[in-house]
Every structure is written in C-alpha cells, then in structure tokens.
ZARO-190116 format. One record per residue (C-alpha): residue in three letters; x, y, z. Coordinates in steps of 0.25 Angstrom, whole numbers, plus 5000, padded with zeros to 4 digits. Example, Ala and Ser with C-alpha at 12.3 -4.5 7.8 and 13.67 -1.06 7.14 Angstrom:
<pts>
ALA504949825031SER505549965029
</pts>
This chain:
<pts>
MET500049995000SER500550124996LYS500950245005VAL499750355005LYS500450505006ALA499950565019PHE499150695018GLY499850825017GLU501050755017ALA501750845007GLU501450965015TRP501751015029VAL500250965039SER500451005053GLU500150895062LYS498650935067THR498250935053LYS498950785050GLU498150745063LEU496950805056ASP497150745042LYS497250615049LEU496050625056GLY495250695046GLY495750635033LYS496450695020ASN495050765015ARG494550815029PRO494050955030PRO494851065036VAL494851095052LYS494751225058ARG495751285069GLY495251225081ASP494351115077SER495551015075LEU495250935089LYS493850925085MET494050875070LYS495150785076LEU494150715086GLN492950715075TRP493750635065LEU494350535075GLU492850515080GLU492550495064GLY493750405063LEU493550315074GLN492150275070HIS492650245056THR493650155062GLN492550075069LYS491650055056ILE492950005051ALA493249895061THR491749855063ALA491749845048SER492849765049LEU492349665060LYS490949655053LYS491749595041ASP492749495049ASP492349465063ASN493349365064ASN494449455066ALA493849515078LYS493349385085TRP494749325085GLU495249445091LEU494149415101LYS494549275103GLN495949315105GLN495649405115GLU494749315124LYS495949215123ARG496949305129LYS496049325140HIS496349175143SER497749175140PRO498749185152LYS499949255141VAL499549365133ALA500349425122PRO500149565124MET500349675113ALA501449765112PHE500549885117GLY500249835130ARG498849765123ARG498549625122ILE498149575107GLY496749605107GLU496449665120THR495949815116GLY494949845127GLU494149925119ALA492649905116GLY491749945103PRO492349985090ARG493749985097LYS493849855100ALA493249795086LEU494349895081VAL495349835089ASP495049695089SER494949685072GLY496249765071LEU495749865063SER496250005064VAL496150145056ARG497550135052SER497749975050LEU496549985041GLY497250085033LEU495950185033ASN495750335035SER495350355050ALA494050405046ARG493850355032ALA493750215025THR492750155015PRO492150025014ASP493249985004GLU494550035012LEU493749945024ALA493749815014ARG495149835011SER495749875025GLU494949745030ALA495749655021ALA497049715025SER496849715038PRO497949645048ARG496949565054SER496349515041GLY497249395032SER498449335037GLN499349465041VAL499349445054ALA499449335064ARG498549295077ALA498649225087SER497949095085PRO497249035096THR498348925098GLY499449025100THR499849015086ALA499949145077ALA498849125065PRO498749225053SER497449275052GLY496549195043GLY497649085042SER498148965048SER498548965063SER500148885058SER500548975050LEU501449055060GLY501748935067PRO501348875081GLY501348975092ALA501849085084LEU501349225087SER501249365078PRO502349455081TYR501549565088ASN500849455097ALA502349385101PRO502449365116MET503149485126PRO504149465138ALA503449485150GLY504249615154LYS503949675139ARG502449645142GLN502449715154SER503049845148VAL502049845137VAL500749825147MET501249935155LEU501450045143ARG499949995139ARG499450135143GLY500650215137SER500650295125MET500850235112ALA502150295110ARG502750215123LYS502150085119SER502550085106LEU504050125112MET503950005122GLY503449915112ALA504649945101GLN505549905115LEU505049785118GLY505049745103LEU503649725103GLY503349835091LYS503949775080GLY502849655078ILE501749735080PRO500949775068GLN500549915063TRP499249905064ARG499349865079GLN500049975082ASN498950075076ILE497849995082THR498550045096ARG498850175093ALA497350195087LYS496850135100THR497750225110LYS497350355102PHE495750315102ARG495950305117ALA496450455119VAL495550515110MET494450435115LYS494950495130ALA495150625125MET493750635118PRO493050685129ALA493950805132LEU494150835118LYS492650845116ARG492650935128ALA493851025123ILE493051045108LYS491851095117SER492451175126LYS493951245125GLY494151255140SER494851355147ASN496351305145ILE496751335156PRO497351215166ARG496551175181LEU497451205191ASP497651075198SER499051045204PHE499851165211GLY501151085210LEU501851145199MET501251275202LEU502051265215GLU503351255209SER503251365201ALA502651465213LEU503851415220GLY505051435210THR506351425214ASP505951405228LEU505351265224GLU506451175228ARG506451235243PHE504951235246GLY504851115245ASP505951065252TYR505451135262GLN504151075261THR504750935262ARG505450965273LEU504251025279VAL503550885276LYS504550805283LEU504650875293ASN503050865296PRO502750745300LYS501250745299LEU501450765284ALA501850645282GLU500650565289GLY499750645278VAL498450695277ALA497250675271PRO496250815266ALA495050815273ALA493650855267PRO493550995263SER493251085274THR491951165273ASN492551295280ASN493451315268THR494651285276PRO495751215271VAL495651075270SER496251005279ALA496750845280ALA496750735290PRO497850635292VAL497850505284ALA499050405282ALA500150465272THR500350435258SER501750405251GLY502250515244THR501350615248VAL502450675260PRO503850665261PRO504150575274ALA504750655285ASP506250625289HIS506550585303THR507850535301ASP508350655308ALA507850655323THR507350805326THR506450885335PRO505150945334GLU505551065336ALA506651055326ASP505650995314ALA504651105319GLU505751215315GLU506051145303ARG504451145299ALA504351295302LYS505551335293ALA505051245281LEU503851315281ASN504351435284MET505351435272MET504151375262ARG503351485266MET504451585263LEU504651515250ALA503251525246ASN503051665251ARG504251705241GLN503651645230ASN502251705232SER502951845232CYS503951825221TRP503051885210LEU502652015216GLU504152035223ALA504652065207LYS503752185206GLU503552315212TRP502352355219ASP501752485221MET500152525228PRO499052515219TYR498252605212THR496652575218PHE495352635210ASP494452675220ALA493052615215THR492252685225LYS492452815218PHE492052765204PRO490652795205THR490852945208LEU491852955198LEU491753055186GLY490253065190GLY489852915190GLU489952915174GLU491152805173TYR490352745186SER489152735179LYS489652675165TYR490552565171LYS489452525181GLN488652505171GLN489552415163VAL489652335176VAL488052325175ASP488052295162MET489052175164LEU488052125175LYS486852105166ALA487652035156GLY488251935167GLN489651985164LEU490052015180VAL490451885186VAL490751885203GLN491851785209MET491551745223LEU492851675230ALA492251605240ALA493251475241GLU494251535251GLU493451625259THR493251585274ILE492951635286SER493751605299MET492651585310PRO493051605324ASP493151445326GLY494351435318SER493551395306ARG493351445292LYS491951455286ALA491951475269THR491251625268PHE490351595258THR489451505266GLN489451575278GLU488151625283THR488451765286TRP487651795300ASP488151665306MET489551695302VAL489551815309ARG488851755322TRP490051655322CYS491151775319CYS490451875325PRO489951815339ASN489851945345ARG489052005335LEU487652025338LEU486852015326ALA485452085324THR484452005317GLY483752115309GLU483852095297ARG485051985295ILE484851885284ASP485451745288GLY485651615278LEU486651695269SER488151655265ILE489151755265GLY489251715250GLY487751715248ARG487851865254GLN488851895244LEU487951835233LEU486751905236ALA487552035236LEU488052015222ARG486651975217LEU486152115223ALA487352185218VAL487052155204GLU485652145203LYS485752305210LEU486652335197ALA486052255186GLY484852185190SER484452035194GLU484751995179ALA486052015181VAL486151915194GLY485751825183LYS486851845176MET487951865185THR488951755187VAL489751715199LEU490851635201LEU490851575216HIS492151515220LEU492051395231ALA492951305237GLU492651165237GLU492151135249MET491251265249GLU490451215236GLU489251135245PRO488951245254VAL489051345243LEU488051285235ALA487051245245ASP486951395249LEU486951445235ARG485851335231ALA485151365244HIS485251535239ASN484951495226LEU486251555220TYR485851685228GLY485251735216PHE486351695204ASP486051605193ARG486451485193GLU487151475179ASN488051595183PHE488451555197ILE489851475195ILE490451405207VAL491851375205PRO492351285216GLN493851295222VAL494651155227ARG495551165237ARG497051115235PHE498051035241GLY499351075244TYR500651035239ARG502050975246PHE503350985239HIS503850835234ALA505250825236ASP505550715226GLY504650765216ARG504950895217ARG503750945216PHE502350985224ASP501450875226ARG499850895231VAL499750855245THR498350795245ASP498250785259SER498650935263GLU497551055266ALA496851085253TRP496751245252LEU496151335241SER496851395230GLY496451555231SER495551625223GLY496651615211TYR496351485209ALA494951505208LEU495051595198GLN495851495190GLN494651425191LEU493951495182THR494751465171TRP494751305172ASP493651215167ARG492351155174GLU492851235186ALA491551295190TYR490151265191ILE488651315192MET487551245201ALA486451165193ASN485451075194ASN484651165204TYR485951195212THR486251055216ALA487451015205ARG488751095200SER488651135182PHE490151145180LEU490651245169PRO491151155158GLY492351265156SER492951365166VAL492251485172MET492951585164GLU492451535151HIS490951525157LEU491251675161LYS491751705147ALA490551635140LYS489651745149ASN490451865145VAL490851905158GLN491852005159TRP492252045173MET492251965188VAL492152025201SER492851915210GLY492751925225ARG492751835240THR491651785248ALA492651835260ASP492351995255LEU491052005263ALA490852145258ARG490352075245CYS489052055253GLY488652195251ILE488052225239ASP489152315235GLY490152235238ALA489652115229LEU489852195217GLU490652325218VAL490052395206ASP490952525208CYS492252425207LEU491652355195ALA491352465187TYR492652535192THR493452395185LEU492652415174LYS493252565170LEU494652525175ALA494552405165GLN494052505154GLU495052625156ARG496352545165GLY496352415159ALA496052335173ASN495652195170MET495452165186SER495152275198CYS495252225215GLU494552285226VAL495652365236LYS495552405249ALA496552495256VAL497152435270GLU498052475279GLY499152375283LEU499552255279ILE498852185289ALA497452205281ALA498052205269ARG498552055273GLN497052025278GLN496752045263ASN497951975258SER498152085247VAL499052205243MET498452275231VAL499852335223SER500252395211THR501552355201LYS502452455200GLY502752495186ASP501352435180THR501652455165ARG500052435164ALA499952565171GLN500652635158ARG499552595152LEU498452655161PRO497852785161LYS498452825174GLU499852785179THR499252775192CYS498252655190ARG499152535192PHE498452405193GLY498452325206THR499052185211ASP498352115223LEU499552055230LYS499251945240PHE499951915254ALA500351795250ASP501351855240LEU501851945249GLN502351855260SER503851835255VAL504851935262LYS505052025251SER503652045247THR503352075263LYS504352195263TRP503852235250ILE502452235256ASN502852305271ASP503552405263PHE502352425253VAL501552445265ALA502252545271SER502452625259SER501052635257ASN500852695271ASN500152555275GLN499052575265LEU498852435257VAL497752395245VAL497252265247SER496252185238THR494852135242ASP494652025234ARG493752095225TYR494152085212ILE493552115199PHE494152035186GLN493952045171MET493651925164SER494651935152ALA495851995161LEU495351875170VAL495451775160THR496851795154LEU497251815170LEU496851665172SER497251605159LYS498451595166GLY498051495176PRO498851505188GLN500151585182GLY499251705185PHE499251685199HIS500351705208ALA500151575216ASP500351585231ILE501051475239ASP500351435251LEU500851355262HIS499751285271GLY500451185281GLN501551115274GLN500951115260VAL500951225249TYR499851275241LEU499551375227SER498651485229PHE497951595220HIS497451725221MET496851815211ALA497351925216ASP498651865208LEU497851905195THR498052055198ALA499652025197ALA499451965183PRO499952055172GLN498752065164ALA497852095177CYS497552265179CYS497052265193ALA496252375197PRO496252385214LEU494952455216LEU494552535229SER493052485233LYS492052535243LEU491852365247PRO492352365262LEU493552255263LEU492652145271THR493252015268VAL493051915279ARG493851795282THR493951795297HIS492851795308LYS493451935312GLN493051995299VAL491651945299ASP491252045310GLU491552175299ALA490552105288VAL489452105297PRO488952255295LEU488952225280LEU487952105281VAL487052155290ALA487052275278GLN486752165267ASP485752095277LYS484952245278ASN485052255263PRO483752255258ALA484152195243PHE484752085251HIS483452055260LYS482752025246VAL483751955237VAL484051865249SER482451845252GLY482251785238LEU483351695238LYS482751545234ALA483451435237VAL483451325227HIS483251205238PRO483651175252PRO485151205253ARG485951085257ASN486851075267PRO488150985265MET488951045273GLY488351115285LEU488151245279ARG487151335285VAL486651355271GLN485151415271PRO484351525262ALA484151665269ASN482751645275LEU482351785270THR480951795264LYS481051945267PRO482152035272LYS482451985284GLN481852105292GLU481452045306ALA480052075309ALA479752185319PRO479752105332VAL478752135345GLN479352225352GLN479452165366GLY479052265376LEU480352305387SER479952325399ILE480752435405MET480852445423VAL481152575429PHE481652575443VAL481352725449SER481652805463ASP481452935467ASN482552995460GLU482853075446ALA483552955439SER482152865441GLN481452975433HIS482452965421ALA482652805422VAL480852835420ASN480952915408LEU482152825402ALA481352715404ALA480052785396ALA481052845384LEU481552705382ALA480252625382ARG479752605368GLN478352635366ASP477152535366VAL478552445370ASP479052445383SER478552475396VAL479152535406HIS478952505422VAL479352605432MET479452545446HIS479652605460ALA480052545473CYS479552575485THR479852525501ASN478452505505GLU476952545502GLY476952685507SER477952745497ILE477152695486PRO476352835486ASP477752905484ALA478252805472GLN476952805464LYS477152955465LEU478552945460MET478252845448ALA477252955444ARG478253055443PHE479252955436THR478252925426GLN477453055424GLY477453085409LEU477752955403GLY476452905400SER475952775402LYS476852685398ILE477452685410ASN477252575422SER477452615435GLU477552525448VAL477852565462MET478352435469VAL478552405486ARG479852335488GLY479752305503THR480852245508GLN481352215495SER482652285488VAL482552395478VAL483352305467ASP482452175471CYS481252265467LEU481552315455LEU482252185450ASP480752115453TYR479952225443ALA480952205434GLY480852055433LYS479352065436HIS479052165424LYS480152095415ALA481052215414GLY481652215401LEU482552365406ILE482752435418VAL482752585420MET483352645434GLY483752775438SER485052785448GLN485052895457GLN486552865463MET487352825450THR488052945450LYS488552925464GLY489652855462ASP489652715464ALA489652705478ALA488052705476LEU487852645463THR488452515471SER487052515477SER486352575467ILE485152505464THR485352515448LEU486552435450ALA485852315457VAL484752325448LEU485652315436LYS486452205441ARG485352105445THR484652125432ASP484852085419ALA483952185411PRO484552305406VAL484652435417VAL484452585412VAL485052675423THR484752825422LYS485252945431PRO484953085435SER486053125427THR485353055415PRO484153115414VAL483053065402PRO481853175400LEU480653135394GLY480753125379CYS482253115378MET482052995368ALA480953035361ARG482053055347GLY482652925351MET483452855362ARG485052875361ALA485452735367MET487052715366LEU487752575368ALA489152555374VAL489652445364GLU490352345369HIS490552195365THR489252155376ALA488352275371ARG487552165361PRO486452125369LEU486352275375LEU486252325360LYS485252215357TRP484252255368LEU484452395365ASN484052375351THR482852295356ASN482352355367LEU482652515369ILE483052575354THR481952615347VAL482152645331ALA480852725329ARG481252815341GLY482552855334ASP483352775345LYS484952795342LEU486052705348PHE487552735350LEU488552635349ALA489852675359ARG490952595362VAL492252655371GLY493652645368ALA493452635355LYS494552705348ASP495952705349ALA496952795353LYS496852855339ALA495352875340GLN495052765329GLU493952665331ASP494452525334HIS493952395325THR493252345337THR492552455340LYS492052485326GLN491652335325MET490852345337LEU490152465334GLU489752425321GLN489252275328PHE488352345336ALA487752455326ASP487452325318LEU486652265330ALA486052375332GLY485352365317LYS485052495307LYS483952525313VAL484652585325HIS485252715324VAL486552695329GLU487852775330LYS489252725335ARG490152775346SER491652745346LEU491752815360VAL493352835365GLY493652855381ALA493252775393GLN491952725393ILE491252825402GLU491652945397ALA491552905382PHE490152875383GLY489852995393ALA490453075379ALA489652995370VAL488152995379ARG488253135381GLN488653155365ASP487453075359ASP486453095370VAL486252955373HIS485052925382LEU485452775386LEU486752715387ALA486652555386ILE488052475393ALA488052325393VAL488552255406PRO489152125408HIS487952015412ASN488151945427GLN489252055430PRO489452155439VAL489152295432PRO490252345426GLN491152485433GLN491052545419ALA489452515418ILE489252585431ASP490052705428MET489352725416LEU488152725423ARG488852815433THR489252935422ALA488352915410LYS487453025408THR486352955402ALA485452825406VAL486252685405LEU485852545401LEU486352425407MET486352285400LYS487052165406CYS487552085393LYS487851945391PRO489151945383THR488851885368ALA489351745363
</pts>
C-alpha cells in the first residue's frame, strides 16, 4: 500500500491546525478563534460514535471472533499461570462495557482499520474486515490445548506448545514491574517495555489499541469539566487553599532562621509531641481549639531528650525561640513600608460638602447616588466573620447574632434600662439591615430596596444561627435573589518541616480566620457564595464568582463596613450619602477609585485600638496629575506592619512631628468595582500578608487596608460626621446605648419592624435566642392606671411643720395622690388644741387634705407615727424638723432621724429656713438628684411617683467631684450623667450639672443657682445614715428627700 502524502505537508501548519485536521478531516469547515475546543469535542464524539458502528457491524458478520476471545478470557480466570501483556494488562482483560468492550474484544481500532476517525464507506468497511489482524492466518492464537494455532488454520502449524511472540511468558520480576506501571503514562509504559525487551514482538495494531483506550479514558474523564468550561469561562483566579508557599515567600531571607527557631520550640515543648485533635467549631466565634489525641508519625518533630536540662532552662529557651520568631515575623511584615517615606494625609471634609458652593454640586452627585440605588448599581458589604464581643465572663459572642438589649444587660449590669419604647428580639445585624433598608427607602423609594444587593460575610460556625435569624425576619425586607452569603472557612496553622525545609499544615492546631482581605479574594472565586432557596431552607450556590455576578448586574460601587461598627445602626450611618456623593465627585475630578472614612484621634493608644494609621506617600507622582498638589491619596497602615524596631521608631517620630494627632480609618470603605476587579486580579500578591503567631504555629492573614497601598489604588480619606463607635469589648457597649435608644424611638423604625413577618417559625439549632420582634404596633406601652401615692405628714406646733404641709400639698398629684396630716397628743384633753392646730395648717389647701389627731398615751411619738404610717400604707413621709439647725447634739435625739432609721419609705425633711409658699410649684417642680451608682432606684421612684410632665417639672442631674484640676469633665461622670438622662426618659425635661468642690458647698451653690424645690439623696439600706447626708440635711436651703437604696447587681 503506497504512502499517502499528509495534508498540508508542503506548507507550514501549526500544531493546533494539525490537530483540528486530524479530528475534522481534510475537508473540515474553518473554525473561528476561540471555538477550537468546542469543535474538537464535537468531532471526537462523532468519531467515537462512527467507530462504534463499524465495530458493531464487524461483530455481526463474524461473531466467532468475539466468541473465541470470550472463551479465552474464561479459561484464563481458572488458570494459575497467566501470561500478561507488556503494558500491564492481560490478553482480553479490557474491563470495559458496551461498545468499548466490543471494540477491544474484536481487535478493531480506528487506525487498525485504516480509516479516518469519522469517515468510512461500506466498501471501505468490507475491505478493512478482510485486512483485519484478527482475520485469516496473520496472527497466531493460543489454543485451548496450549499450542499456538493460526486463526482459521490447524493447531499443529507452529508445533506443540508454541506461543505467539507477544504472548511469550515473562519473568516474575519483570512481570511485577510491568504490572506496577499499569496506571502510568503511555510514554513510561513504552519505555519500560523496551527496557524489558517486550516491545519487539508487539504488533503495531495492539499498541494503537492501547493508546486509543488511554486517550479515550482521559477524554471521558475531562468531558464534564470541558463542557462546563465551554458553558462558563470562569474567573481564572486560583483559589487560595494552602499558605505553605506563601509563608516561604513572605519570610524571604529569614525563612531558614524562622524555621530553625520553630523546630527548636517544638522540640522543647513535650506537649506538642502528644498531638491534639481539632474540636468542633465554636459558637462564640473564638478560634477553634483542640483536644488531646495520640500522636501521628511525621506530624511533630520528636523531642530531643539526650541532654538533661532543667525546666527553668527549657522555659527560657522556649521564650527565646518564640521571641525570635516574633522578631523575624515583625521584620518581614514591616519591610515593605520601611522602603518608603510617609507624610500626613490630606483629608477631605465630607461634612462640609452639602454646603459647598451653595449645595449645587452636592445635589448633582446626590442625585447620581439615588439613580444608582434605583438601578441596583450599588452593593453593600457587611463583614461579620471576625466581629465578636468579649463578654464579662471572658467568652466571646458573635456580634451579628447578639440580641441587642440582652447584650446590654450582660455587659452593663448597673445600667437601669427603661422599658418605654424599647424593641426586644432584634439582633445587632438585624438592626443594621433594617437601618440600611430605611436609608434606601428614604433616598430612592421602596422599589430600590428590592434591587439593593447585600453581601454578608460569615464564619462557618455562624451560618446556622444567622440563617435562622434571617429566616425568622424574612431577610429584613430584602430580596432573596439579591441577598448573597459568603461563608469563610478557618485555616489551620503551619509548622516548619526540618527535613523537607518547607511549611506543613498542622491539622491539630487552632483554626483562625484569614481576615477581611481573604473575604475580598473570595469574591473572585467560583462557587464561593450562595443565596437562600426553597423557602429559605436550602442553599443555591452561584455558578461563577461573585464579581461576575455583580458585573452582570452592572454594579458600579461597593460600600463596605463591619458589624462591630454600631454607628451603622443609625439611618444616617447605614448609608452615608454625603460620603458617597463626595466620593463620586473625587472619582470624576481627581481620579479617586476608592475612599475611606477617617477620624482624628490623639495618641498611639487610640490609633492602636482602631488598628490603623492613615498616611500618604511622600513624592507621590500621582499628585502631579491632580489639580491640587496638596491632594495626596491615603494609605491605611495596620499596626501589624508597625512592630519592627525600625517601624516603631518611625511611628514614634511621626507622632511627635504631628503634635500627637493622628488620622485613623473607621473601616468604612467605598470601592469602585472596576478598580476593585483590577486590584483583586493579582490574587494574594495584591496584599501585604501578615505573618501571625498563635501559640507555636504560624498563620497568614490579609486585610483590605492593604489595597490602599497598591500602585493602582487612589484612596481618598474622608472626614464624616458619624462617631467612631466600634464595639468589641463589653466595656464599649455602654457607649452605644444612646444610639440604640434613639433607634428604638424612631417612628419609622417602629413601623418597619412591625411589618416584619417570618416565613415560618425559626429553627434554633445552636441554642441561639432567635425570635421575631413582637411588635404589631410601635412598642409604646399603654398608659398604666396610676397608683395613688399616700403621703403622710407628721406635724407639731412649729414653723417647720407648716412648710411640710405646704410641700406635701404641692407634691401631691391631683385626683391621684392622697395627703394625710397627723398630730399625736399625749391625752384626750389636748385634742381641742390639736384640732385648732390642724385647721391652721390645712387652711386654704382644700378638701384634698385629710387631717387626724391621734392620742398616743404611753406610746412613744416615733412608735405612734410609724403605726399610723403602716395603717395607711404610706408611700412618702414628710416631716418638719425644728432642731435641724442646732447642731449635731440636737439632731442625735431628733424624731426625724429616728423615723428615718426605722422606716423604708422615703422621707422628706423641711426646716424653718426652707419656706415652701403655697403655689410655689404651679409652674412645675424643680428637683435635683445627687447622681451616684446607688441612686438608680431613687431616680426610678421619682419618675414614677413625683415628677409630672404635664405640670412642667424639671429634673437636674448633678454629680460632685466631676471635674479634674483642668476643669475637664472626666469619663466616668460623663457616662453616669448620660445613663441617668437615658433612664429619665425623653418626656422629662432633664438638665445635667457637673459640680466642682466639696459636696456640701457644691450642692448648696447649685440649689441656689437653679432655685431647686427638692434635693433627692440616696442613702444605703440597713446602714446608719451617713454623716455626709446628715450634713446635707442640716445645711441645705431646700427640702431634702432621703431614700434607702439597695445596691444594684
């Protein structure tokens, strides 16, 4: 048969074109660029189908061929000695099924038939059958008797016991080597066959069949992935699953030293050699810890106990090794910024933008924000994976799922929470979602809420409780298709492997999250996010990446924030229109592609708490292209990058040169999506990964702040009006209470909460308190039926008693309280004079005063008064003390002090020097409360029983010793006054007073200045009246109320 000239042999043809010609034939149609893979699969499939038809037709015409091969297979199964093939497969042992089995068993292949892979005519088929290696006497077979017999001929042609060359027995050693190569590549098999001397007798058609089968398996294995690749191109950004190589790159020249110190540390710690097993994910978002198990070989280098050392020496060596590891890690974390020079950033004041140039520019860019909201071109990212709150008991709770007021009660046990309009049953994350919904509705209407896309990043262990909360509140009003959840996995630590000089993952170490930068990288990976489906009971993963999904929706900007930032609970904080509008202006005029909200703080301590220092690069060439030379874009530096010796010295000098004033980031970013795609396309190389040490393992973490340092980044620092309210400890919770109270008092917030409907009762798989907010209307408690206060006034024939009666009548609420005036006489003969005295005291007070004269006989005055108070269930006792100004000696035997000691009811004391004329409270009572930690019950009692809003009462909250030597209000005083003001409620007119000096003089001056009618002081329960309170009774120029208060828990 003459050799046929190959197609295109006379001219140069690329390898890809040759492959297409081989599969599609000489006369194939031209293939467009990008469709090569699709056409290859199509032609290969057609070729396989056509080959199957050829094989089936051949078997139908000569069925004996296949039957003989089947008989040989059955015989070999029962034979102890089997002659294997050179390629590790026994004769006829194909392991195939259907058409592939028929093709191999018949000895046919595309190349052995001499046909094109997809083209054959009936005549060619007939000619190929005649020339097939399995027809005629061309190939000898092993007969059932063990002799080699030609096909279709006698068994004695080759002699007794003769075998064909390719069925010759093989030595046991060579047979074992060949069988081990069964799953190797075709090249390795051919090479081994040549080395063993087995390839000489193998016909070409047998080798062709083996190659075809190998190629067929590879194609069938890759077929599903290739089909998916044709349907969806994918993000082409590799998923970051292992940090071993990145750790080697991050440590750079310090790799060997770091690894040696870690190896030494492991050897010195015998506990590590015991091994630990990973525990279940923690529900409070703490690092996943471990429990002891048996050690596994190769996981931990064995401890070297050849030299006897003391525990003290081992501890010293461990500390030294750990310190050296930290030093090397800090040096590598800081090396990128030490090569640059930094300066203070230029900040843009977004608070002044609405009034700039009469507000014309602001209106223009604000309208662009509204248009983006209506078109669904704005996405909000909520980072909740790392955000936890440390509780007083030392545990950590996930911020997103914490019920708001339960958290306040746990973290602030001394704060008395007013029930009023408080909304229970809402988590911190739910409040932020509702605030975002209200902000969008206020700007662009309710239709924009349905188009708003929300990205929620969660840790794996948070998924179930968060999904239960979202299910319970119907995603807080957002559309299910636009609510994307991105779970973030925890990563184990790494340990240096001394033998391999590499980092290996330690699966029995604690698992930690990899930071907000890792969360951003997840947006570029396929099938990393999902939406809730099937009535919120299933997860539907996005087929591609989140970035591709957002690109298809034409999203232009992304607003990013953390759930620990409780300022986002306010409507103005959920979506800052001023900063958004200013960012659009800077993007158009200055080339900014991101912005970061910043705050000015004093000192490194405040900056370290925020983990940020905002700077700008000196000599930034980008500034030369800007209209103003002073406009330098900002770079957000993390404190993990400022731990080396050189960077620490630089930051201290930087603080000194800036007069201790620093600019820090609030972790509120606004990204332009096109720029974000470019920055994230570099993968982890686009971040300055931080080397972290937890225990004795090393970890990598990424922070989104690193994007501000990229060469393509143009980050504009914006000063906003929102407060810096990041809550991560229970001590910071108290600062957020006023904002939460204001949110609950908002009528719009009440309305949107009352409209929430759960899809079905929420599941509670992890013991989380999840319940819909139980509001059918604003939680404004119905006005309770006021319980009347029984006011007792004990009088004697003195001027102070007249003041006491007048004060009781002024304090009593009309048609609610009752006033009882009582005088105790020694015998019945004194009754007429006592009645005249009572008439004089109650003259002009009307019928609301009840007077009564009691005969005490041999009973003491104090016992008589207390019996009368108990009979009428006195809620307040008012007494006039004539001897209060005569000094301590007279006061010791005073009836007032005796009554105060034996009763639990509040006692009001008046003196001759504190006149209370009739009608003095017609325009409202003016009361002053001495603010102390134990005075909360007194404040509650005043609000309930004495202060009347309709009358115009005013409450002054005063605290003594509230300022330092520089007349600056200290933090404790500010907090306490704010707390008491919140407890008083918004309906009561409250004024706060920070007093300076000694208590008696300070309160005396405040009483005179504010014309106070009643001074309220809390005294300890079951203890003698403090001398300080007695001095106040003696010197105060107004009525004094004393109430016994138990310490609050």
